[in-house]
N, C-alpha and C positions, 0 to 999 in steps of 0.2 A: 290749102284749103282754109284752115284756120288753126292757131294755135290750139293745142289738147287734143287733135287725132291722135289714135295710138292703137297699138294693136296687142290681144292677150288672148289669153283661150276660151275665152268665149266669140270671139270674132273681131271687128275691127271697125272702128266709127269714124265717121269723118263728120265736120261740122261745117256748114257756108253761112257765109253772112258778112262779115267785114272785112273790108278791101284789102288784097294783100299785097297792091301796088297802086302804083298812083296811073290816070291816066282814065277812058271813057271806059263804062262796062263792065268797070270792078265793083265789087262787095253790091249788096241787097240779093234781092231773091228775083230778078227777070230771068228769062227763060237763057239768054246768053251767059249772065255770070254762072246760071246753075252747071251749065254743059261744060262752061271753059275749066271750072273749076274743079268738078269733078275727073275733068282729065288729067290736069296738070297733078292732082292727089293720085292719082290712080300709077301715076307716069312715078310721081317723087316715093311711093310706096313699093315699086314693083311689082305690083298685084292688079290681076285683069276683073277684081270688084271687090267691094268692098261689103261687110253685115249691112250695116243698118248709116241711112245718114240724113242727118240731121239738120232743119232749119236752126238758126241760132237766135234770130229773132224775127217780130213780125213785121213786114216792109209794108209800110205806107205810100210807098213811090211805088207799088206794084199790081197790078189786080189777084187776087187771090186766087182768080180761075189759070193764070198766067204761069203762075209757082206750080200747083197742083198738078199741073197738065205735065210742064218738063220736069218735075219729081216722078211721077207716073212715066213717061219716058225714059228716063234713065233706070227704072227698074226695068222696063221692057226692054231695054239694052243692055242687059245683064249686067251692070255697071255696080246696082246696090240689090240686095235683098227685100230692104225692107224702109221705112220712112219713118222720122218721128221728129218733134218739136222743143222749142226749148221757149221759156221764159217768154210770156203772153199772157194775156187774161184769156179765162177760161172761154169768153164768148165767141171769142180771135180764132181760140183751138178746135170748137165745135163746128165756127163755119166754116172753117177750112177743110172739116173731115165730110162734113154734109156739102159740099160744093163737088169731092173728091167720089163722094158716093153716086150723086144726083147723075155724074159722068161716068159712071163705070170704071174711073182711075181708084188706081193707090190710094189706103190712106194710114194714116199716120198708126202706129204702134206703139210708142211710146212719148213719154211727156219728160223731159230734163228740168225740173224746177226750183227755186230756190226752198229749200225746206231745211228745217233744224228747229232746235228748242229755242231759239231764237228769235226766228222767227218763222211764224205759223199763220199766216195770212192764204195760203194756201189750201188752208182746211175751210173753207167758206164756200168755193164753188171747184175750184181744181182739181182736188184729190177728190171729195163727190163724184164729179162728171166722169174722171178714169178708172176710177171704182165701177160704177154704171155702167161702161162700155167696153171695161175688161181692157184697158191700157195700162202698160204697164209705167211706173213711177221711178225715175235714175235721179233721186234727187243731188243737185251740186252746192258745194258750201256745206258738208252734214256736222261739219264742226265750227260754224259759224268763223271761219280766218282764223280758229285756234281758240277763239275765245271759250267757247267750253271744254278746253283743255289744260289750264295755267288758271294759279290764282286771281281773284282781279287783278292786284296789286301789281303784280309782275309785266313786267314790260321786257319787249324784245322788238327786233329791226324792224319785223313786219309790224308790229303793233305802231309801231313812232312812224312807220315810211310807208301803209299802203290805205293810200285815200279814200281809193274802194271799200275797204272793207271800215272806213270812218264813218264814209255818208250810209251804209248800209244799218250800224249799229249805234252808233253815237247816241241819236238823238233818244233812244230809249235806254240809257246806260243803267239810270237807277235801277228799274225793273231786270234788266237783263241781267244786273251784278245777283240779285237773288235767285236766278233759275242758275249761274254758273255756280253758285255756293251751295245749292241744293244738290248737283250735280257731284258735286265734290262728295259732300256728305254720304250719297249715295256709295260712291266710289270706294271711300274711305270704309263704310258699313262690310261693306262687301272684297274689300283689299284687291282691289283691281285699279286700271288707269281710270282717270275719266275719261280719254276715248274710248271706253269700251261701255262704257255706261252712256256714253251720248248716242253712239251707233245702236245699242242694243236698243235704246228707246225708238228710234230712227227705222230701225227692221221690223218692230214688230208694228208700226203702220200700217193700217192697208190703205193703198194698193201699192206699195214702194216693193219694188223689185230688188233693186241692189244703189246702194248710193254710191256717186263716184269719190274715191277717198285721193286726195294728193300726197305722194309715198314719194319722201328723198333719201330713207333710212330703213334698213330692212325691219326695225324695230316697230316702223310704222306701221307697217303690212301684218306683223306678228301681231300688233294690237287689234288691229281690223277686223283680220280674221277671227282671233279669239274672241269678238263679240257678237258672234253667231251663237256662242255657248252658252252665252246667259240670258234668262230669261227673268226680265223685271217684272213682278206681282203689280196686279191694278191701285194695290196702295201705295206702292213707288211711282206708280206713272203719273197719279195722282197729283202726290207730293211732287215729284217734276214739273207739272204742268199748271199748279196752281197760281202760279206770283205772274205770270204770261199777260202782257197787257199788247192792246191793239196796236201794230206797225206802222207806219206808212211803205205806204207799196214799192218794194224796192226788187233790184234784180233784173229791170229790162227798161226798154227805153216808153215811155208814154207820150202820144201825139197831143 
């Protein structure tokens, strides 16, 4: 299906869009792609169904009616319980659910978007839309590729080599640095790691359900769970948000 599929206590999530092999009818959100990829993934996972099937981009080459009908058929076949979407404009997300509702098909129940203290453009349209429509939000990159967790001058292998990270955040580095410094200030005052402050802020933003975290060590999971017990004050939230400046749209392909 795509890198990033996984299983946890809350269920199994699969994502579809990017090609997994060369040749015709691979990648995208056509009916054939949807049907082929979920069957392959279910076989690899050794399960009969997954809980959430997420489209990972908007497919400009496939009519949204074809995509939504195919996703509905995946659910009707018992291969997925729910469907979600990721990385698109609010009007595209709304259009997809409108097409589904008009035809009596299953609608998206979740949005996996790019959202963190350094990138808050989703607050303009997508977050209000999801709140109004009671759609769960599961943001990815909640720590801005690690930039919210370390001193601005600290270099890591990822910060030096991750070109996607650079494309997302380098153009607004001066303003972002102020936000990172304020995360550090509150973390020091509370005596907790910075990751907990960054995640606590995200968890207090409606309608966020749960951020998608990446963990390679047990301490990463422990710090993330500990963020659940932190309640930032209104003053702390204002302090964290005040330096933010508008960012170029990133996190998904624009036609």
